[in-house]
N, C-alpha and C positions, 0 to 999 in steps of 0.2 A: 261320699259313700254312705250307705244306710245299713241298718241292721243293729246287732249288738254292739255295746261299747265296753271299754275297759274301766269305766268309772264304778268302782266298788269300794265304799267306805263303811267301816264298822269298827270304830275305836282304833287301836294301834295294831291289831292283828286281824287276820282273815277268819271269819266264821266258817264252819263246815259248808254252809250253803254258798258262801262267796267263793270258797275254794273250788267247789264243783261247777259254779257258774263260770269262773275264769277258765276252767278246763275245757269248756265247750265253745269258747270264743273262736270264731273262724280265723285262720291264718291271714286272710285278707285284712281283717280288722287289726290284727296284731301288727302287721306290716305298717299300716297307716298310722297307728298309735305310736309307733317307734320313730316317726319322723319328727325331730325336735324343732327344726327351724320353722317358724310360723309362716314365712313367705313361701317356703317350699311346700308346706302342707296345703296352703291355699291354692298354689298353682297346680299341684298334683290332684287336689280335690276337684278343681274345675275341669282338668283334662280327663280324669276318670269318669266324672259325671257326664261329660260329653259323650264318651264311648258308651257308657251304660244306657244313655237315652237312645243312642243310635241303634244298638243291638237289642234293646229291650230288657236289659238286666235289671231285676228288682231286688235280688238277694245276693249278698257277697259270694255265696257258694256257687252261683251260676257262672262265675269267671272260669271255673274249672272245665267247662264244656266249650269254651271259646276255641275256635280253630284259626288257622292262618287265613282262611277265606274271610272270616269275620273282620280280621284286622285289615286285610287288603281293601275290603269294601269300605271300611271306615276311612282309611287313608285316601281312597278315591273321592269320598264325600268331602273330606277336608279340602282336597285340591279343587273340587267343583265349587266350593264356597270361596275360593280365591284367597285362602289363608296364606300368610307369608310362609316361605320355605322354613325359616327358623322356628315358627310356631308349630308347623306340622312335625318337624323333627323333634321338638321338645315334647309334644303330646305322645308321640310314639315312644320316646325314651321313658316317659312317666309310666306308660302302660307296660313297657318291657321290664322296668324295675319291679313292678308288682309281680309279674310272672316269674322273674328270677327268684323272688322271695318264696313263691309258691313251690317252685322246683326244690328249693333248699328245704322246705318243710315237707317234701314228699307228697304234696297235695296234687301235683300234676307231674307228668313225665318229661315235658319239654316246654320251652318258651315259644308260643306261637308267633311272637313278634320277630323272633330271629329269622332271618332270611327274607323278611319283607323289605322290598326296595324302598329307600327313603329318598326324598327329593335332594338333588345335589345342592351343596352349599354355594356353588358358584366359585368365583375367584377367591383366592386365599387372602381376603381382606374384608374386614368388618365394614358394615354399612355406616357406622358412626364416623363422621368426618372430624378430623382434628383441626384446630385453628393454627394459624401461622405464629411464629415467634413474635412478630410485631403485634398481632392481634392479642396474644396472650399478655404482652406488656401493657397494652392499652387497657385490657380488662382488669389487670391487677391495680392499675393506677386510677381506675374510674371512680371508686368510692371516695368521698371527702375524708380529709384527715383530722378535721376539727370537731367531729361529733362522735358520740358513742356508737351509733349505728354504723357510721362510716368506718370507724376503727374495727368494729366487729366484722363487717363485710369484707374489709381488706384481709383480715386474718383468715376468714372462711375461704376466700378465693385463693389465697396462698396455700392453704391446707389442701385444697383440691388440685391446684396446678403443679405444686412442687412435690406432692406425695401420692398422687393417683388414687385418692380415696373414693369409695362409693359414697353417694349421699347418705345412705343408711348408716354407714360407718362414721361419717362426720357427725351426724345428728346424735349418734349414740355415745360420743366422747364425753367423758366427765373430766373435771379439773384434775382428778387424781390419775388420769390416763396420760398426763404429761409426766414422764419419769426420767430420772437421771440414772444412766447405766454406763459404767466405765468412763465417766467424765463427759458423756454425750447425752443430750436431751433426746428422748424418744417419745413417739406416740405409741401407746398400747392400743392396738386396733382389735376390736371384736368383730371378726368377719363372718362370712357365710358358714353355715354348718357348725357354729360355735367355735371356729378356729381363731386362735389369738396369734397375732404377729406383731413384732416390734419394728417400727420404722424410724430411723434417725430423722430428727426435725431439721429442715433446711435453716441455715442461719438467718435468712431474710424472714422466714416464717416466725422464728423465735422472737425477733424484734417486734413484729406485728402482734403476736400473742401477748407479749409483755405490755405493749401500749394499750391493747384492748382490756386486759384484766385489771390493769392499774386504774383505768377509768371506770370500769364496771364495778370494781370493789368486791368481786367474789373469788379472788385468787385463793383465799384460805378456806373456802367452803369446798373441801375436796370431793364431796359426793354430789356437788351441784353439776348440772350439765355444763359443759364448757361453753357451748354456744347457745345463748338464751335470747328470748325476745327482749327488746329494749323498752317496749310498752305493751300493755294489755288493755285493749279497748273494751273488752268484755268484763273487766274487773278481775280481781284475784291477783295472785303473786306472779312474779317473773321467774321463779325457780322451776323451770320446766324446759325441756329441749325444744329446739325449733323442729317443725315438721319438715319432712322431705319436700313437700309441695311448696312450703314457704321459702325454702332454700332456692328452689327453682324459680318460682314466680317473682319473688321480691328481691332476689339477689342475683342469681346467675343470669336470668333472662333480662332483668332490668339493666344491669351493667353491660350485658352483651349488646343491647340496642344502643347504648351510649357509646360503646367502643366500636360499633360498626361490624360486629361479627355475629349478628342474629340472622344468619343466612338459612336457606332451606336445608333441613337435615340437622341443624344445630340442636343439641340437647345437652342436659347435664353430663351425659356420658362423654361428650366431646372433650371435656376438660380432662377426663381420665385417659382418653385416647391421646390427647395432646401430651400429657405427662409421660406416658409410655413411649410415644414416638420420639420425644425430645431426649429422653434418657438413652434410647437405642442409638439415635443419631450421634450422640456424644460418647459412644463407645461402651455403654453398659452391656454386659452379657445378657442375652435373652433369658437364660435360666434364672439369673438374678432378678430380672424384671418380672418374671413369672412369680417368684416368691414375694417380691415387693407388692405386686397387685393382689396376691392371695388367690391366684388361679390354681385349680387342681390339675389342669391339663395344659401343657405348653401350646397345644393347638389353639386354645383360646387366646393366649398371649400373642400369637402370630397374627390374629385378626386385628390387633391394635398396632401392628407394625406398618407404618405408612411410609417407610423410607423409600420404597420402590415407586411411590406415586408423587414424589416431589415434582411439581410442575417446572421448577427452575432447572431440573436435570433433563427435561424432555429434549429430544432432537429438534423440536420445533424452534428452540432458541439457538440452535447451532447453524440453522440455515441462513445463508447470506446470498444476496444477489447484487 
């Protein structure tokens, strides 16, 4: 989005000029500035810039003359570009969030996105495939046990498969985020939207974390990233978090190939889907799984529920001749 910004600095207090400048900030800019999560900001910015380019908006105030016809035309254009259903729904949701804020600010009388038909989600199942229990065990056992990298990678895979963490959450963990509460070791997870949740650490993961940190020697460096590089080919120190891309390319994908589960559709999210499916299959309440995964809406959690698609339960294997 373009136009005025909320960046006004003059000592510790506002000057009279800054006060009046802030009073003229459009509510469109206020709404965007109030989005704290950087990933959400980036996604919303891309979605709204796409809409602005399509309808020819150059100033934030021009959003106030947008009609439902403009939104429908944009949706049709997105479909013509063969965007995924989930992407189209997300873009419409981002635009709707802006108009909800403008309604709240009395800048417009109604939200023009409301009533615009959105592409159907299809079957009540996410597109991310889970791996089988056997594949999960092979994946957990793929890293070597006698090297620092192997010990770290085992602890990473266990943290993902036993706790359903997102890659961003895993990479954001610090040593101090392993905490003792009521006699149980917990991960303190900093999730989407700044939400914090506490997840009990699985006993097998505790052992792998202990082995990793004993070898790495950074157990007492509480502010250090929990999972760090084991070497830095570009020079500099190792006291930095792994990138999400490194976790995927150098750990998840590497060992998935070795374990024979790098199939079409496999992604880092497959480990999260596997954890949720396994917990549900073994009797965990779906509301508890929702909280465990950090989902705001239980409908999202249901997309991870693969219990109804277990191939071994298919009538195919009941047929006998």
